[in-house]
C-alpha distance (Angstrom), angle and dihedral (degrees) to the residues before:
residue distance angle dihedral
A1 . . .
G2 3.84 . .
L3 3.81 96.8 .
P4 3.83 98.0 56.3
M5 3.82 89.7 49.1
T6 3.82 90.4 50.0
I7 3.81 90.7 50.6
W8 3.82 90.6 48.3
I9 3.82 91.6 50.5
A10 3.82 91.0 47.5
R11 3.80 91.0 51.3
Q12 3.79 91.6 48.4
S13 3.81 91.3 51.6
L14 3.81 90.9 48.4
R15 3.80 90.1 50.9
S16 3.79 94.2 51.1
Y17 3.80 93.4 45.0
A18 3.79 92.9 46.3
T19 3.79 88.8 51.8
G20 3.80 89.2 53.9
V21 3.79 91.5 52.9
L22 3.77 91.3 49.3
L23 3.79 91.7 49.7
L24 3.80 86.5 54.3
L25 3.80 87.9 50.5
S26 3.78 94.3 49.2
T27 3.78 92.3 54.4
T28 3.80 96.3 47.6
A29 3.81 108.9 28.6
H30 3.77 119.5 78.4
A31 3.77 110.7 -176.2
D32 3.77 123.8 -160.3
G33 3.79 107.2 -106.9
G34 3.81 90.7 -118.7
I35 3.80 95.0 65.6
A36 3.79 115.1 98.5
K37 3.79 112.9 -119.0
I38 3.80 90.3 -136.8
D39 3.82 90.0 58.8
I40 3.77 92.7 51.1
C41 3.80 93.3 47.3
S42 3.80 92.2 45.0
G43 3.79 91.4 54.0
L44 3.78 92.6 47.7
S45 3.79 93.6 48.0
Q46 3.81 90.7 48.9
V47 3.80 90.6 58.8
A48 3.81 89.3 48.4
K49 3.81 89.9 49.3
Q50 3.81 92.2 52.3
V51 3.79 91.6 49.2
M52 3.81 94.2 49.3
A53 3.80 91.0 45.3
A54 3.81 89.2 54.1
R55 3.81 89.6 48.5
Q56 3.79 91.1 52.6
Q57 3.83 88.3 52.0
N58 3.83 87.4 53.9
M59 3.81 92.3 -120.8
P60 3.80 114.2 169.0
M61 3.80 116.4 -96.9
S62 3.79 89.1 -129.6
E63 3.82 88.6 66.3
V64 3.80 97.6 38.7
L65 3.81 99.0 49.5
P66 3.84 97.4 61.3
D67 3.82 89.8 47.9
A68 3.81 90.5 49.7
I69 3.82 91.3 49.8
D70 3.81 89.4 51.4
G71 3.80 89.2 46.7
F72 3.80 91.6 55.3
R73 3.81 91.9 45.9
N74 3.81 91.4 50.6
W75 3.81 90.5 46.1
A76 3.82 91.6 51.6
E77 3.81 93.1 46.3
K78 3.81 92.6 48.2
Y79 3.80 91.4 57.5
G80 3.79 97.4 34.2
L81 3.78 93.1 -118.9
D82 3.79 117.6 177.5
L83 3.80 100.7 -134.9
D84 3.76 133.8 173.3
V85 3.79 107.3 -98.8
D86 3.83 92.9 -113.0
F87 3.82 95.4 43.4
P88 3.85 97.7 99.3
E89 3.79 91.1 54.3
K90 3.82 93.4 45.1
A91 3.80 94.0 47.5
A92 3.81 94.1 42.9
S93 3.80 91.8 48.0
E94 3.79 91.3 50.9
I95 3.81 93.7 48.2
V96 3.82 92.1 46.3
M97 3.81 92.7 48.5
I98 3.80 90.8 49.3
A99 3.80 92.4 49.2
Y100 3.79 93.8 46.3
D101 3.80 91.8 51.0
E102 3.79 87.4 63.6
P103 3.81 117.5 88.6
I104 3.79 119.9 -121.2
P105 3.82 112.4 -114.9
L106 3.78 118.7 -132.9
D107 3.80 98.0 -125.8
D108 3.80 128.3 59.7
R109 3.81 94.3 -127.0
H110 3.80 91.8 61.6
K111 3.82 91.2 43.5
S112 3.79 90.2 53.9
G113 3.79 89.9 46.7
K114 3.80 91.8 53.9
V115 3.80 91.0 51.8
T116 3.80 92.7 49.8
D117 3.82 93.1 43.7
F118 3.79 91.9 51.4
E119 3.80 92.7 47.6
N120 3.81 91.5 48.2
I121 3.80 94.6 46.6
V122 3.79 92.5 51.2
F123 3.81 91.4 46.6
K124 3.80 92.7 47.6
R125 3.80 94.9 48.3
C126 3.80 90.5 47.8
Y127 3.78 93.3 48.1
E128 3.82 92.3 47.5
M129 3.81 92.1 56.5
């Protein structure tokens, strides 16, 4: 009975943190009206997926954060987003901190599930905005 409750709590914390990141996004990112929302949300969730995958591999934050910052910069450039100059670092830092607050499961199936859950939560929150 303890494990399902732990998973539920972990998912709730991911949801609230992902919402915080997306609120940060909504106040700083101004997309050109011609960009499809699904493309923007897909790019954002891909960065989140890469960060959580690195977390589940127990990679050091000091290595993951610069890659996440670059990921956000590349994402913004790809879609021509007009971002505040410090946005990629703020967003990457938030995503990395969220991911590294999550424990690493012992088995690969649960690790993979955390990566997919995190990616899906970030995509969903973005798409709902």
